[in-house]
N, C-alpha and C positions, 0 to 999 in steps of 0.2 A: 980116926978123923967122924967125926959127926957129922952122918948127911941129916939131911936138907930137905924139905916138903913143900912147896907151892901154889898147893889147890886153888881154884879160882872155879867153882860154879857157875851157875845162871841163879839170880835170885826172881829173874819173872819171865813169863812166857816171850816178848821179848824178845828179850835176851838168847834164844832157842836160837840153831841155825836151819836151815831150810831142808838138809837131812833130818836135822833132830826130831824137826816136826815130821815130820814124813816117817821118822822108824816110830816116838810118839800115838802115832793116827795107825797107824796099820796096824800098830798093833790091841788096838781098843775096838780096829775094824773087824780081830776073829773073837770078838767078844771075851777078851781076858780085863777080867778088875782092875781095878784100878790100885789096887796091893800086887798083880802080880805084872801090873808094869811102873810102879816103882822097886820090884825090883829087879825087872831084867833093866830098868835106865836109872838109875839111881840116882845121876846128875837135872833132874829136873826141877823143878819146882816145884811146889806145893797144884798137889787136883785143884780142889777147892774153886770156886771164881769169887769174886770177892760182889 
């Protein structure tokens, strides 16, 4: 039997839920770097703003 995984990640900030945004902003409020936040929340879109 072959296992199939269908994972869909948000591609924009608008696609994040309120809970996900709260987690990201709470991590930034602890003075974590962007790399540290990305490590803890790999599902977030790129941190660079257009």
